[in-house]
N, C-alpha and C positions, 0 to 999 in steps of 0.2 A: 710440171717442165719439160721443156721441149728437148729433142732428143738430136742430136749433131747427127749428120750424113756419118761418122767413121760410129758412129755407135746402131746406128737404124744397117749396116753392113754386119756389125756384130752381132748381132741379136738374128738376119736371118742367114747366115754365118753359120749361126748355132743351130739352126732351128731343121735348116737344111741338109748340114751333113752331120749331122744327130739322127736324122731320117734317111739320110742312106747306108747310116752303121745295120740301123736292123733289117731294113728291107733287101740288102747286098745280103747282108747270113742267111736271114728267110729266102734268098731269091734263089743262093746255091743249095740250100738243101732241095728244093723243088724240082732242078735241073736233073737229066737224068744222063750218064754217061759211062761208056768203057772201061770196067775196071781191070785188076789183071790180066784176070781169068777169059776177057773177053764178054761178059758179060753187061747189059746196060742197066745201068741204078741206080736209085737218086744219089746225089752227097748226102750221106749224112755221116759227120766228118766231125762232131762238134771239138774234141779238142784241137784238132788243126787247123778247127775255126779261128778259137782260144789263144793258140798261139797267133796267127794273126791279127788279132784282138792288140795283143801286147809288143807285138813285132810295129805295129801302129803308136802306142804307146812310147815304146823305145826311141821312135823317133823324136819326140818330143825333147828329148837330151840331146843325141845331134842339133837340136834346131837351139836346142838352149846354151850349149859350147860354144857354134854358130856363133848367137849372137854376143856371149859374154867376150869372146876375143878380139872378135869387130871391133866392140865397146871396148877393149880396156887395149888394144892398139892405138887410139885415139891418145892415151893417157892426162886425159882431163877426171877422170875419174866417173862419166857419165855412167861406167859399169856401175855403180853403184847408186845411180839415179834412176835407172831407168825399171821400168813395173815388171820385166820380164827377167830382170837379174840381179834389182838388187835382194838383200835378203844374206842368209847363211849361209854360204856357200861351200865350207869346211866342216865335216859334220862326219858323225860313223855315218856311211851310208846304208850300214845294215841293217840301222835302227829302220829302216825299210820292208827292211824282209818279212816281217809279221803281218801287217795288212798290202804284200804283194803277195804271199801265202794266201791270203783270204782271197784276196782279188781274183785270185786264179781259181780256186775251188769255186770262188759260188760263180764266174762269168762262166767257167766249165759246166756244172752244173746248168746256167739258166740255157747255154747253149744247146743241151741234151732236152730240158724242156721246151725250146726255139722252134727242136725238128720233130718233137712232137701235141704242137696246138699252136694258136696263130699267132701272125706277131704284132697285132692289135693287142692281145690278151698278153703278151709276154713284155710290151711295152708298159700296158695298165697293171699288171702285177707286181710289176717291178715298183709302185706309189707305195706299198705296204712296207718297205724299208720305212719311210715315216715312225709306224707305229714302236717296231722292233728297237731303231734308234732313238726312241725315246723312252722305251724301256727298260734298254741296255743304262741311258742315261742317269734313270732314276735310280737302278742300283748302282753303280761306279759308278758318278761321279756325280753322284750327291744331290742331285736336279732335282727342281720341285718343280711340276708338273700345274698351271694355271686352270683352271676350267674350265677357258677355251681350248685352251692342248688337248683336256681330256674329252670333251665335246668333241672338236677334231678329228679325236682318232676315233671317235665310235662312228664317225656318219664317214669314216674310210674305209669302217671295217663292210661297215654297209654296202659301199656302192663293192669295194671288192665282193661281196659274196652276189649282188647283182653281176657282176664280170663273168665270174664264178656258174651263175643260173644258165646266163646267156649263150656259153658254151657249150651248156648241157645241150640246149633247147637247141643251136647251129649245129651241134656233132649229126642230129635224127637227120638232116637234111644234106652231111656233108661226106662227103666217100671218102676222103684222105687221111681223114682223121677220127677213128672208131671213138666212141664214147671214155674206155678206158683209156684212151690214149692220151684224149686231151687234161681227165682226172691225171694220171702220173704224169704230165706236162707241165701243166698250173701248182701243183704241187713241188716240183720241183724247182719251180719259179721262187713258190712261196720261201722254201726252205732257204733257196740263194741271197734272199733279203735280208735272213739273220746272219749270215755270213757277212753278207757286206755293212750287216750294221754293226757287225761285231771291228769291222775294218773300223768302219767310221768313229767308233766310242777309241779306240785304241790311237787312232789320229787325232784327233780333238786331246786325248789325255798326254800323251807323251811326245806327238809330231808338230802338235800346233805352236807351241812353246818354242820349236827352233827356229819358226821364221824363215821356212826353206824356200826360194823358190818355186812358185807350182808347178812351172815346168822341170825344172828339177825333181822335184817328188816323183814326178807323173814317171817322166823319165826314170829313173832308177827303180818303179814298181814294175815298169813296162818291161826292163832287163832280169831283173830279178824272179820277175811272173815268166817270160820268154824262155829261159835257160833251166829253169826247175820243170816247166810242164813238157819240153823238148828234151829231158833226159828223162823224164817219166812216161814217154812214147813209147821205152825201148820194153820195161817192162806191162805196158797198157796193152802189147803187143801178143804177150804171152798169156793177157789173163782174157779164161772162155768166159761170154755170158749169152746170155739166150735174147730174142724180141723181147721186146720196142727198142734196147737197145743194142744191138748191133744187128747191122745188113750185110758184113764184107765175108769176103771171100773163106778168113781165118774163121769168123766167129766170134774174134774179138774185141774186147772193150776199145780199142783202137786198130785199126792198121792201117799207118801212116804211106806203108808202096802203093795199097789201093786208091787213097787220096795223090799220093801225086800220078799215080795213073791217070786219074779221072781227070784231076786237074789238065795235063797237056792234052788228052783229050777232048773238050770241049773248053771254045775259048768262051764260056756264056760262065761256067765259075774258075776260071781264070779272075773277070774282069771282077767276077763280085767277091771274089779274097780280094786282089786290089782293090776292091772298094770299100773293101773292109777296113785295109791298113791305111791308105788315105784317111781314110772318113774320118777316123778316131782320131788320128794327127790331128787335125781344123778340128775336130768337136772341140779334145781339150783342150785346145790353143785360142776358141771360141769362149768358152764357158768357163775356163778363167778370166778372161778379158771382159767378161761380160761381168763379172763379179765384182773386178777392179773398176771398170770404166763408170758404173750402173748399181747392181747390186745382189748381194745373192738371192733375193726374193724376187726379180727378174731373173734374175738363171731360172727360180723353179718354175715363172710361169713360162717361158717360155718354151723348158721341157714336158711343159702338159700341150702347148702345141702341137709339137711334135709328137706325142700321143694320137694327139686326133689328125694331124698327117697323115701318118702312118696306119690308121684306122680307115680313112676315106680312100687309100693308095689299093690295102687291099680287098675292099668291094670294090672297089673300079674295074681290078685287073680279075677280078672272079677270085680268089687266094679264103674270099669270106661273104657270107651272105649278109645282108642287114640283119640287126635283132636291136629292136627297141629298149628292149633291157641292158644292153650295153651302152646305149645314150643313155640310160638314167644312170647306170654303174660311172660312164665316166662324168655323169656332172654332179654325184656323189662325192667321186674321189676329188675331182677340184674345186668344191665345196667345202670339203673337208680338209685338202691340202693350204687353203688360202684361208682357214681358219683356226688352224695348226698355227702357220705363220702366220698368222695375220697381218696378210696380205686382205686389203677392199672393203672385205666382211661386214668388221665389228667398225669402221669405218663410216661403211654407208648408213649403216642401221644408227652410229650417234649421230650423223648429218639429215637421216629423217626426224630423227626423234627431235631434233632442234630447230629443225623447221616448222613442226607442227607446235612444237611449246609457244616458239614466235607469234607462229598465227594462231594461234587459241587467248593466249596473253595481250597479244597485241589488240582481238577483236575486244577484249574486255578491258584493255585501258581504253580504246579509243568508244565503245557505252561509255565509260564512268567518266571522258570530258565530256563529252554529249551532255550528261546528265547534270553536272557540276561548272557546266557555262550556260549551261540555257536560260534566258533569259528569265527572270521572275514573272508571276505575273501580275500585272497589273492590277493595284485596289486604288486606290488617288482616287477613283471614283469607280463608288457605289453601288 
């Protein structure tokens, strides 16, 4: 199938903005800036960064409203035909509160983990969500997994194990991340995938049937996540935690005042925060559009390309050294995801099998025709 220029644009937009989202967040983690006490420290504020991400998702709601009211003013019913606005627009918005809270907890845990591990590992370990979604779907949605899906899950587990082992090997040569930090970060990211899987299963069971426009759903989740996490920043200021979960002046779980001081004193951090806000908005738009214009499986493949971009970029700028086991883990992850989602692997196997079968049986048929059609020996002259 030939892709249109618009579809190619959407694919590139998803890869670019998705990569920028992770890389800009990790960039902020590496920048040193003066805090409220005047000491220069790296920007370790995962909850503030999570708020920035939810603000970006909230922009999707503003975009939805702008598109909807623009189309509605035409008075030709186009708001019911446009892919961004058609669907059930009147519903109880608090139906989306539970997935928003899941998103809030999962994102916060992942950003804490990102402070402690590599950007590429952060992205690769997010592939574990397939495992937990599958298991929860079996438990709560009465779904039956076929053999291909179970094999895909097993291959993904192997890939994740390789990535984790590679992180341990890299940590011996990396001065910024200790082995304990990397183990903690990877485990936090894996835990976040369980919560993300709960969100996805909940949305499939209670939200999918409502036919809510995707931009509107993402926007409401961003609004709820931003409002809830923003309110939690107050008690977080008084909760004392130790390293490696805190590096601010008060030793708090989150110190928003330190974060604001560091943003004020560093244009790099400000740019990275704005990059997180803008990129997540465009990434959600691109992902939704790719699903509608092409397919959900294409969206998954593009997300894997994003992982590769993040990994290569991290090595080029020195955030991470090359470890062959990481490449093996990525290959296993990609193979397992394609197998689970029935992309390319089974089709390629059937194509090769059928080609071999035609070649073998074609040769047999040709040899048979030669024997059958061979002229009989001339016996007229003894």
